[in-house]
TORMI-424359 format. One record per residue (C-alpha): x, y, z; residue number from 1; residue in one letter. Coordinates in steps of 0.001 Angstrom, whole numbers, plus 500000, padded with zeros to 6 digits. Last residue first. Layout:
! TORMI-424359
      px      py      pz   nr  rest
       X       Y       Z  NUM     a
...
***
This chain:
! TORMI-424359
      px      py      pz   nr  rest
  540136  490512  485368  469     x
  537090  492323  485591  468     x
  535959  491316  481866  467     x
  538105  487593  481758  466     x
  536000  486594  484660  465     x
  532743  488829  483866  464     x
  532853  487343  480128  463     x
  533911  483299  482003  462     x
  531100  483251  483938  461     x
  528840  483825  481229  460     x
  530240  481276  479110  459     x
  530964  478392  482002  458     x
  533354  477991  483751  457     x
  535246  475194  484513  456     x
  538397  475506  484842  455     x
  540715  477376  486773  454     x
  544381  476806  487354  453     x
  546700  477454  490398  452     x
  550453  477122  490907  451     x
  551199  477333  494357  450     x
  554295  478698  495354  449     x
  553318  480305  498398  448     x
  552791  483849  496988  447     x
  551081  481700  493925  446     x
  548154  480977  496958  445     x
  547133  484050  498047  444     x
  547055  486036  494547  443     x
  545160  482579  492762  442     x
  542577  482606  496475  441     x
  542637  486645  495845  440     x
  541673  486268  492297  439     x
  539201  484282  493114  438     x
  537573  486739  495656  437     x
  537690  489658  493354  436     x
  535685  487543  489841  435     x
  533246  486914  492744  434     x
  532838  490302  494359  433     x
  532541  491150  491029  432     x
  529294  489986  490262  431     x
  527399  486395  489581  430     x
  530043  483325  489151  429     x
  527389  480745  488849  428     x
  529426  476496  490020  427     x
  528401  473113  488777  426     x
  530882  473398  486226  425     x
  533733  475650  487853  424     x
  536407  473428  488587  423     x
  539428  475606  490652  422     x
  543136  473357  490201  421     x
  546179  473386  491464  420     x
  549359  472799  491617  419     x
  551980  472584  494420  418     x
  549631  471064  497178  417     x
  549678  472243  500732  416     x
  547060  474143  500484  415     x
  545106  474669  504093  414     x
  543392  478419  504014  413     x
  541840  477596  500300  412     x
  538138  476814  502071  411     x
  538497  480487  503653  410     x
  538046  482293  500348  409     x
  534828  480629  499506  408     x
  533539  480786  502185  407     x
  534054  484991  502319  406     x
  532542  484901  499050  405     x
  529172  484015  499973  404     x
  527065  487469  500815  403     x
  529384  488474  497359  402     x
  528812  486239  494610  401     x
  529569  482853  493972  400     x
  526448  480551  493514  399     x
  526752  477080  494605  398     x
  529818  474020  494196  397     x
  533090  475075  493875  396     x
  535305  471483  493773  395     x
  538902  471500  494379  394     x
  540983  469613  492257  393     x
  540797  465847  490842  392     x
  542222  463539  493084  391     x
  538766  464984  495634  390     x
  538771  467994  497868  389     x
  535596  470204  497530  388     x
  534437  473671  498086  387     x
  530795  474646  499432  386     x
  529140  477882  498622  385     x
  525658  477955  500573  384     x
  524653  482017  499613  383     x
  520970  481153  498389  382     x
  519747  481330  502050  381     x
  521386  484168  503393  380     x
  520840  486188  500459  379     x
  517194  485085  499980  378     x
  516950  485918  503885  377     x
  518252  489240  503456  376     x
  516136  489975  500451  375     x
  512634  488852  502532  374     x
  514897  491126  505277  373     x
  515056  494070  502957  372     x
  511201  493351  501388  371     x
  509053  493592  504589  370     x
  510793  496095  506279  369     x
  509999  497995  502713  368     x
  506492  497076  503325  367     x
  506675  498185  507223  366     x
  507749  502110  506159  365     x
  505907  502154  503773  364     x
  502388  501088  505285  363     x
  503293  503701  508555  362     x
  501591  503504  511537  361     x
  504183  503330  513281  360     x
  504022  500852  516176  359     x
  500575  498651  513916  358     x
  503144  498800  509888  357     x
  506356  497528  511506  356     x
  504477  494682  513706  355     x
  502324  493959  510731  354     x
  505541  493515  508237  353     x
  507409  491791  510964  352     x
  504706  488759  511317  351     x
  505089  488299  508155  350     x
  508604  488098  508238  349     x
  508050  486154  510694  348     x
  506494  483198  508901  347     x
  508535  484301  505847  346     x
  511692  482842  507556  345     x
  510211  480307  509673  344     x
  508914  478254  506352  343     x
  505386  478208  505504  342     x
  503012  475685  506877  341     x
  502352  476623  510764  340     x
  502633  480798  509594  339     x
  500222  480156  506741  338     x
  497140  478028  508704  337     x
  497291  480919  510924  336     x
  497488  483036  507029  335     x
  494277  481609  506095  334     x
  492385  484750  508449  333     x
  493204  486659  505455  332     x
  491657  489669  507251  331     x
  490123  492609  505270  330     x
  487039  490628  505455  329     x
  487341  491055  509393  328     x
  487863  494841  509494  327     x
  485499  495481  506722  326     x
  483419  493733  508973  325     x
  484293  496267  511728  324     x
  483880  498972  509429  323     x
  479405  499065  508890  322     x
  479659  498324  512849  321     x
  481690  501311  512913  320     x
  479565  503490  510451  319     x
  476227  502346  512503  318     x
  478581  503449  515868  317     x
  479297  507758  514374  316     x
  475046  507860  514399  315     x
  474062  510545  510939  314     x
  473048  513376  512260  313     x
  475942  514828  510148  312     x
  474211  513610  507312  311     x
  470366  515148  507600  310     x
  472557  518580  507580  309     x
  474344  517860  504774  308     x
  471920  516789  502479  307     x
  472733  519381  499741  306     x
  476648  520729  500181  305     x
  477808  516923  502457  304     x
  475620  514782  501222  303     x
  476057  515726  497389  302     x
  479723  516265  497518  301     x
  479485  512165  498293  300     x
  477769  511437  496082  299     x
  479827  512524  493434  298     x
  482263  511391  494659  297     x
  481521  507518  495598  296     x
  479433  508071  491866  295     x
  482485  508638  490716  294     x
  485037  505244  491935  293     x
  481517  502815  491347  292     x
  480922  504106  488023  291     x
  484521  502828  487111  290     x
  483425  499086  487484  289     x
  483012  496330  490160  288     x
  480718  497446  492642  287     x
  479299  494921  494808  286     x
  478742  495763  497584  285     x
  481939  494165  498687  284     x
  483591  495404  496056  283     x
  483082  499310  497266  282     x
  483530  498211  500804  281     x
  486814  496533  499946  280     x
  487742  500123  498274  279     x
  486648  501892  501421  278     x
  489362  500111  503859  277     x
  492364  499795  501006  276     x
  491678  503667  500493  275     x
  494354  504676  496992  274     x
  495678  507784  497827  273     x
  495106  511464  498487  272     x
  497540  514781  498902  271     x
  495519  517552  500854  270     x
  493337  519712  499365  269     x
  492617  523534  498464  268     x
  491371  522975  494631  267     x
  494803  523080  492967  266     x
  496357  520405  494916  265     x
  493689  518211  494039  264     x
  494607  519014  490223  263     x
  498572  517109  490462  262     x
  497321  514729  493261  261     x
  494203  513183  490792  260     x
  497048  513312  488203  259     x
  499623  511646  489802  258     x
  497527  508761  491629  257     x
  496282  508925  487394  256     x
  500170  508055  486960  255     x
  500099  505155  489453  254     x
  497039  503799  488040  253     x
  498255  503470  484403  252     x
  501831  502424  485848  251     x
  499688  499538  487642  250     x
  496749  498473  484886  249     x
  494930  496156  486318  248     x
  494181  492004  486343  247     x
  490467  490861  487491  246     x
  490449  488065  489469  245     x
  487827  490275  492121  244     x
  489125  489624  495200  243     x
  492871  488685  493564  242     x
  493361  491584  491263  241     x
  490902  493989  494354  240     x
  494212  493287  496745  239     x
  497252  493647  493704  238     x
  494923  497970  493840  237     x
  496122  498216  497093  236     x
  499185  497124  496956  235     x
  499311  499112  494115  234     x
  497682  501937  495366  233     x
  499641  501465  499458  232     x
  502984  501489  497661  231     x
  502103  504770  495648  230     x
  500741  506803  498302  229     x
  503696  506233  500288  228     x
  506445  506648  497422  227     x
  504519  510027  496322  226     x
  503802  511065  500125  225     x
  507899  510181  500912  224     x
  508964  512426  498019  223     x
  506378  515060  498423  222     x
  507498  515874  501924  221     x
  511487  516055  500995  220     x
  509914  518218  498484  219     x
  508006  520838  500010  218     x
  510536  522805  502849  217     x
  513641  522904  499150  216     x
  511312  523487  496566  215     x
  509788  527026  498943  214     x
  513357  527631  499838  213     x
  514742  527588  495686  212     x
  511673  529838  494654  211     x
  507866  530652  493849  210     x
  507102  532286  497245  209     x
  503519  530753  498902  208     x
  499627  531909  498155  207     x
  498427  527986  496087  206     x
  496927  528859  493082  205     x
  493714  528483  492532  204     x
  490114  526276  491935  203     x
  487027  526116  493320  202     x
  486098  523054  495636  201     x
  482032  523242  495621  200     x
  480433  524954  498394  199     x
  478794  524213  501489  198     x
  481130  522836  503268  197     x
  479870  519758  506327  196     x
  481834  520509  510192  195     x
  483554  518007  512247  194     x
  483521  515241  514014  193     x
  479827  515464  515970  192     x
  478563  515452  513027  191     x
  478896  512961  512074  190     x
  476682  511926  515564  189     x
  477589  510259  519072  188     x
  474632  508132  520728  187     x
  471743  509938  522339  186     x
  469156  507635  521966  185     x
  466311  509556  519982  184     x
  464207  506765  519012  183     x
  463052  507846  515814  182     x
  466594  509090  515115  181     x
  469055  505861  516875  180     x
  465946  503530  514499  179     x
  466223  506231  511157  178     x
  469943  505436  511684  177     x
  469927  501749  512393  176     x
  467880  501516  509193  175     x
  469323  503608  506999  174     x
  473066  503002  508002  173     x
  472510  499068  508026  172     x
  470696  498994  504511  171     x
  473639  500561  502926  170     x
  475520  498274  504275  169     x
  474327  495101  503016  168     x
  474370  496474  499220  167     x
  471017  496113  497395  166     x
  469343  493914  495367  165     x
  470973  491637  498094  164     x
  469086  489920  500375  163     x
  468301  486211  502217  162     x
  472168  485395  502865  161     x
  473233  489265  502110  160     x
  471198  490057  505229  159     x
  473111  488504  507831  158     x
  476943  489937  508061  157     x
  476038  493162  507398  156     x
  473066  493117  510133  155     x
  474772  491848  512276  154     x
  477289  494420  512483  153     x
  474744  497148  512438  152     x
  473255  495174  515060  151     x
  476795  495339  517708  150     x
  477734  498533  516631  149     x
  474460  499981  517649  148     x
  474473  497966  521204  147     x
  477624  499333  521393  146     x
  477039  502984  521391  145     x
  473707  502077  523143  144     x
  475908  500473  526140  143     x
  478049  503829  526616  142     x
  480385  505621  524031  141     x
  483413  504863  526848  140     x
  485555  503024  523711  139     x
  483239  502562  521020  138     x
  484947  505494  518737  137     x
  488342  505766  519745  136     x
  488201  501838  519335  135     x
  487212  502131  514999  134     x
  490608  502696  514328  133     x
  491892  500184  516213  132     x
  489807  497408  513399  131     x
  490620  499733  510102  130     x
  494727  499028  511357  129     x
  494133  494876  512193  128     x
  492858  495053  508311  127     x
  495616  496389  507297  126     x
  498649  494769  508975  125     x
  496472  491886  507598  124     x
  496556  493510  504545  123     x
  500459  494398  504634  122     x
  501139  491349  506612  121     x
  499860  489281  503839  120     x
  502057  490818  501085  119     x
  505339  490600  502732  118     x
  504730  486925  502916  117     x
  504035  487395  499628  116     x
  506587  488809  498009  115     x
  507116  492197  496963  114     x
  510145  491908  493901  113     x
  506449  492231  491726  112     x
  505423  495577  492461  111     x
  508823  496639  490830  110     x
  507343  497239  487402  109     x
  504624  499271  489094  108     x
  507436  502084  488721  107     x
  507504  502050  485007  106     x
  508884  505362  483976  105     x
  505900  506974  483096  104     x
  504480  506324  486051  103     x
  507457  507131  488292  102     x
  506567  510719  485872  101     x
  502754  510696  487194  100     x
  504275  510564  490695   99     x
  506544  512879  491398   98     x
  504365  515592  489641   97     x
  501115  514116  491621   96     x
  503675  514844  494769   95     x
  504451  518125  493808   94     x
  501003  520287  493284   93     x
  499963  518034  496939   92     x
  502865  519391  498531   91     x
  502313  523166  496954   90     x
  498349  522761  498606   89     x
  500365  521642  502184   88     x
  503133  524580  501229   87     x
  499027  527016  501684   86     x
  498202  525086  504847   85     x
  500318  526347  507123   84     x
  504791  525941  507311   83     x
  505309  524297  510688   82     x
  502008  522312  511762   81     x
  501110  521949  508909   80     x
  504994  520077  507283   79     x
  504592  518292  510014   78     x
  501696  516673  510236   77     x
  501617  515649  506251   76     x
  503627  512528  506254   75     x
  500408  511164  509205   74     x
  497902  512882  506365   73     x
  499587  510770  503768   72     x
  499035  507584  505543   71     x
  495539  508921  507287   70     x
  494321  508964  503757   69     x
  492100  511629  502061   68     x
  490857  509936  498978   67     x
  490793  506765  495634   66     x
  488884  504169  495702   65     x
  489377  500838  492952   64     x
  486677  499559  491121   63     x
  488451  499665  488084   62     x
  491972  499688  488451   61     x
  494013  501620  486199   60     x
  493023  504614  487452   59     x
  492419  508355  484963   58     x
  488250  508130  484740   57     x
  487940  506685  487768   56     x
  490910  508358  489409   55     x
  489798  511779  488658   54     x
  486545  512009  490620   53     x
  487423  509733  493615   52     x
  490845  512030  494007   51     x
  488597  514909  493793   50     x
  485978  514300  496014   49     x
  487755  512510  499172   48     x
  490797  515999  498709   47     x
  487775  517943  498696   46     x
  486390  516038  502003   45     x
  490370  516133  502895   44     x
  491087  519977  502770   43     x
  486912  520939  503798   42     x
  487473  519071  507225   41     x
  489742  522435  508095   40     x
  492945  521664  509144   39     x
  494442  520524  512292   38     x
  496369  517655  510037   37     x
  494761  514580  512698   36     x
  491278  516721  512856   35     x
  491604  517046  508951   34     x
  491942  512793  508523   33     x
  489026  512334  511137   32     x
  487023  514642  509231   31     x
  487834  513068  505886   30     x
  486975  508403  507365   29     x
  483774  510364  508229   28     x
  482992  510812  505780   27     x
  484687  509080  503278   26     x
  481804  505860  504665   25     x
  478852  507400  503685   24     x
  480315  508022  499831   23     x
  481393  504240  500086   22     x
  477605  502925  500060   21     x
  476818  505104  497972   20     x
  479047  504464  495078   19     x
  478079  500115  495891   18     x
  474704  501211  494294   17     x
  475711  502432  491361   16     x
  478175  500033  490429   15     x
  475763  497659  491232   14     x
  472525  498812  488834   13     x
  475718  500249  485522   12     x
  477822  496833  485974   11     x
  479435  496537  482142   10     x
  479136  500328  481950    9     x
  481983  501936  482505    8     x
  484312  499315  482329    7     x
  482103  497553  480236    6     x
  482830  500578  477814    5     x
  485938  500974  478307    4     x
  486733  496900  477707    3     x
  484473  497487  474545    2     x
  486331  500972  472470    1     x
***
């Protein structure tokens, strides 16, 4: 009870102010995602509202901002193009069910298999992607576009050095928007990206046939959305853990993401997950508790329904300035030191993870390939087995498993004795391939008339050897 009270009311003032900043920052992102999908802006805006509100109660990482995201939008593009909005909503509901089940089975425990080099690649790619996604609002916008973005960036950077009672991004947005409106300067605004809804989302059932054919259509998308959403959410949760030096329950977060997506689909929203940029804005603005997430969702709805006519006038260069600062703080600048000091294989994994994420715009693909590469490098590193020959026989050193059996077998190609001893005191048998390799060596030598004796197996290796032979 004490922990729950602390998560909700331990940082009230800062959480509310941070949530207000995030609520503003969610609008252009949601409109852009709706544009990617080719759907009504309400689909993304409603998703941002319901995801934030629901995860504030059932999520496992206080301060995490969940919303409609670009990663999920990219997965859904072909579904919307081929089958329409109703199937998108059905896929969102099924995604929630799958994510909740994965959370029950402890999917977050797999996080320990993601190496630090892949995490660095993930964070750095996100920082670069946040910057790249802002460029369309800058390029070709004229001199005043760059001036407003630059001044906003300077304000966000300097204000915290003199005044911390109100988050710097909120001050910068209000001040620069006021200057733009009073001066009458022509700048692209939020209203140029999309229109605002004028009503709250309502509950309804997707208008689709409930049959196996529908399941065949939406299941592949739901599985992809589940993996992408959980991967981005859990990695973002880990980033916030590191930034705040506080723990989080990632299996609870996985279940919470599932509950939020399940409900979102019934309220006309697209599938969503953690949004790294807005989550970092929240933390940098002082948001630490669940109240900041709840505030961001409620204030988002308040903005678009009550203050929609004002919100549409907020200049995009101002929000771009805020997001560029987010990009700079997201990027891990110590990575350059990491590249010089870390083993070449780990540096390469980080660079490849960044490159794949930037090329595919898919965080899941980049992270999965990064993990696979790390595993391959690790296997290559530990699969160095040596066989030495002296008067006491053949001594095996190193782990014997599927990746090291070839060299082990080749070491006995030129045996000339009539009787040999193979000693495994400095080795360990790990799998069936190791036992098969020993059996193969014995069989090949015994066919030549060589008597083979196995010695030095430790208890676990001997149990494996006896069981499989």
